[in-house]
C-alpha positions as CSV (number, residue, x, y, z in Angstrom):
1,X,2.3,23.0,-2.6
2,X,3.7,21.6,-5.8
3,X,1.9,20.4,-8.9
4,X,3.2,16.8,-8.3
5,X,1.2,13.6,-7.9
6,X,1.6,11.1,-5.1
7,X,0.4,7.5,-5.9
8,X,0.0,4.4,-3.8
9,X,-0.4,1.0,-5.5
10,X,0.0,-2.0,-3.4
11,X,0.3,-5.4,-5.1
12,X,-0.4,-8.5,-3.0
13,X,-3.6,-10.1,-4.4
14,X,-5.6,-10.3,-7.7
15,X,-7.4,-7.0,-7.1
16,X,-4.4,-5.0,-6.2
17,X,-2.4,-6.6,-8.9
18,X,-4.8,-5.3,-11.5
19,X,-4.9,-1.9,-10.1
20,X,-1.1,-1.9,-9.8
21,X,-0.7,-2.5,-13.6
22,X,-3.5,-0.3,-14.7
23,X,-2.0,2.6,-12.7
24,X,1.1,2.2,-14.8
25,X,-0.9,3.8,-17.6
26,X,-1.5,6.8,-15.5
27,X,2.2,7.1,-14.6
28,X,3.2,6.8,-18.3
29,X,0.6,9.5,-19.2
30,X,2.0,11.7,-16.4
31,X,5.5,11.3,-17.6
32,X,4.5,12.3,-21.2
33,X,2.9,15.4,-19.7
34,X,6.0,16.2,-17.6
35,X,4.2,15.8,-14.3
36,X,6.3,14.9,-11.3
37,X,5.3,11.5,-9.9
38,X,6.0,9.9,-6.6
39,X,5.1,6.2,-7.0
40,X,4.7,4.3,-3.8
41,X,4.4,0.8,-5.3
42,X,4.3,-2.6,-3.7
43,X,5.9,-2.6,-0.3
44,X,6.4,1.1,-0.5
45,X,2.7,1.6,-0.3
46,X,2.6,2.1,3.5
47,X,1.5,4.7,6.0
48,X,5.0,5.9,6.8
49,X,5.8,6.7,3.1
50,X,2.5,8.3,2.4
51,X,2.8,10.7,5.3
52,X,6.5,11.3,4.6
53,X,6.2,12.0,0.9
54,X,3.2,14.2,1.5
55,X,5.1,16.3,4.1
56,X,8.2,16.7,2.0
57,X,6.8,16.9,-1.5
58,X,3.4,18.5,-0.9
59,X,1.7,17.0,-3.9
60,X,-1.4,18.6,-5.3
61,X,-3.0,15.2,-6.3
62,X,-3.0,12.1,-4.2
63,X,-4.1,8.9,-6.0
64,X,-4.8,6.0,-3.7
65,X,-5.4,2.4,-4.9
66,X,-6.2,-0.4,-2.6
67,X,-8.8,-2.1,-0.6
68,X,-11.0,0.0,1.7
69,X,-14.2,0.7,3.6
70,X,-16.1,3.8,4.7
71,X,-13.4,4.7,7.1
72,X,-10.1,3.1,5.8
73,X,-7.9,2.8,2.8
74,X,-5.2,0.2,2.9
75,X,-1.8,-0.2,1.4
76,X,0.5,-3.2,1.0
77,X,-0.7,-6.3,2.9
78,X,-3.8,-4.6,4.1
79,X,-2.0,-2.0,6.2
80,X,-4.3,0.9,7.1
81,X,-2.5,3.9,5.5
82,X,-5.2,6.5,6.1
83,X,-8.4,6.4,8.2
84,X,-11.3,8.7,9.1
85,X,-10.1,8.5,12.8
86,X,-6.6,9.9,12.0
87,X,-6.1,13.1,14.1
88,X,-3.8,14.8,11.6
89,X,-5.8,14.6,8.4
90,X,-5.2,18.4,8.1
91,X,-1.7,17.5,6.8
92,X,-3.4,16.8,3.4
93,X,-5.2,20.2,3.2
94,X,-5.6,21.7,-0.3
95,X,-4.9,18.4,-2.0
96,X,-7.1,16.7,-4.5
97,X,-7.7,13.1,-3.6
98,X,-8.8,10.3,-6.0
99,X,-9.4,7.1,-4.1
100,X,-9.9,3.9,-6.2
101,X,-11.1,2.1,-3.2
102,X,-14.5,0.7,-1.9
103,X,-16.8,3.0,0.0
104,X,-14.1,5.6,0.8
105,X,-16.3,8.6,-0.1
106,X,-18.3,8.0,3.0
107,X,-16.7,8.8,6.3
108,X,-13.1,9.1,5.2
109,X,-13.8,11.4,2.2
110,X,-16.1,13.5,4.4
111,X,-13.5,13.7,7.1
112,X,-10.7,14.7,4.7
113,X,-12.8,17.5,3.2
114,X,-13.7,18.7,6.7
115,X,-10.0,18.8,7.5
116,X,-9.2,21.0,4.5
117,X,-8.7,18.6,1.6
118,X,-9.8,20.6,-1.5
119,X,-11.7,17.8,-3.2
120,X,-12.2,14.1,-2.9
121,X,-13.3,11.9,-5.8
122,X,-14.2,8.4,-4.6
123,X,-17.0,5.8,-4.2
124,X,-19.8,5.8,-1.7
125,X,-20.3,2.0,-2.5
126,X,-17.9,-0.7,-3.6
127,X,-15.7,0.0,-6.6
128,X,-16.2,-3.0,-8.8
129,X,-14.5,-4.4,-11.7
130,X,-14.6,-7.8,-13.5
131,X,-11.8,-9.7,-15.1
132,X,-11.2,-12.5,-17.4
133,X,-9.2,-15.3,-15.7
134,X,-7.4,-16.0,-18.9
135,X,-5.6,-12.6,-18.5
136,X,-4.6,-12.9,-14.9
137,X,-0.8,-12.6,-15.8
138,X,-1.4,-9.8,-18.3
139,X,-4.0,-7.5,-16.7
140,X,-3.6,-4.7,-19.2
141,X,-4.8,-6.9,-22.0
142,X,-8.0,-8.0,-20.2
143,X,-10.9,-6.8,-22.3
144,X,-13.5,-7.1,-19.5
145,X,-11.4,-5.3,-16.9
146,X,-10.8,-2.5,-19.5
147,X,-14.6,-1.6,-19.5
148,X,-14.1,-0.7,-15.8
149,X,-10.5,0.5,-15.4
150,X,-10.1,2.7,-18.4
151,X,-12.9,5.0,-17.2
152,X,-11.4,5.2,-13.7
153,X,-8.0,6.0,-15.2
154,X,-9.7,8.9,-17.0
155,X,-10.3,10.6,-13.7
156,X,-6.5,11.0,-13.3
157,X,-5.5,11.7,-16.9
158,X,-8.2,14.4,-17.1
159,X,-6.8,16.1,-13.9
160,X,-3.2,15.7,-15.3
161,X,-4.3,17.7,-18.4
162,X,-5.2,20.6,-16.1
163,X,-9.0,20.1,-16.1
164,X,-11.2,20.6,-13.1
165,X,-12.3,17.9,-10.6
166,X,-15.8,18.3,-12.0
167,X,-14.7,17.7,-15.5
168,X,-12.6,14.6,-14.4
169,X,-15.7,13.1,-12.8
170,X,-17.9,14.0,-15.8
171,X,-15.5,12.4,-18.4
172,X,-15.1,9.3,-16.3
173,X,-18.8,8.8,-16.0
174,X,-19.4,9.5,-19.6
175,X,-16.9,6.8,-20.5
176,X,-18.5,4.4,-18.1
177,X,-21.9,5.1,-19.6
178,X,-20.6,4.5,-23.1
179,X,-19.1,1.1,-22.0
180,X,-22.3,0.3,-20.2
181,X,-24.4,0.7,-23.3
182,X,-21.8,-1.2,-25.3
183,X,-22.1,-4.1,-22.9
184,X,-25.9,-4.2,-23.5
185,X,-25.7,-4.6,-27.2
186,X,-26.7,-7.8,-28.9
187,X,-23.1,-8.4,-30.1
188,X,-21.9,-8.7,-26.5
189,X,-21.6,-12.2,-25.0
190,X,-23.9,-13.2,-22.2
191,X,-21.0,-13.1,-19.8
192,X,-20.2,-9.5,-20.9
193,X,-23.8,-8.4,-20.5
194,X,-23.9,-9.8,-17.0
195,X,-21.2,-7.4,-15.9
196,X,-23.2,-4.3,-17.1
197,X,-25.1,-3.8,-13.9
198,X,-21.9,-3.6,-11.9
199,X,-20.5,-0.9,-14.2
200,X,-23.7,1.0,-13.7
201,X,-23.2,0.6,-10.0
202,X,-19.8,2.3,-10.3
203,X,-21.4,5.2,-12.2
204,X,-23.9,5.7,-9.3
205,X,-21.3,5.2,-6.6
206,X,-18.7,7.7,-7.9
207,X,-19.0,11.1,-6.2
208,X,-17.1,14.4,-5.7
209,X,-16.8,16.0,-2.3
210,X,-15.5,19.5,-1.8
211,X,-14.5,22.0,-4.4
212,X,-15.4,20.7,-8.0
213,X,-13.6,23.7,-9.6
214,X,-10.1,22.9,-8.2
215,X,-7.5,21.7,-10.6
216,X,-3.7,21.2,-11.0
217,X,-1.8,24.1,-12.6
218,X,-0.1,23.1,-15.9
């Protein structure tokens, strides 16, 4: 197994478009830290490529972005790229997964850990973020989305620095809590304050399954 990182980031609707561009920040961070990245972006984010790159490159971290449910994470155009019903989930054994996808820490996360995945960071409920429609063509400048997506990126950047899964989860939640409190201040707009409960929902929903002490070697 290498210390490389395998990423999926489909891009076919507003939600995946935002995740697509915010994941670029993780890729840039990885490059600065000399981490090997295999970026399955857009149409490359499919089951065939995920399984092929995993088999050939044996990445230590797999970072999945996309729509999902308790049993499924999708790639480009809603293709199911990994499911709890897959019979060969053991192909991912010893990997650390971070799934930025709704509800995937339920059956899918449990199944992966049962089949030998070292650790799974994900969400037992929906992963939610809000956006400002004025920034639809420039997601990285969206100040509302930043409250949600900056902390989720922290999961990956903390792991890339060589910290443990537990530390990655903790730093992400600490950042979400800081943003949550900021949204509740009197200086925030009413619209901003209205998003605060959903950020709190992400804090409650984000969980770690498996070995919290695992980390990438740097």
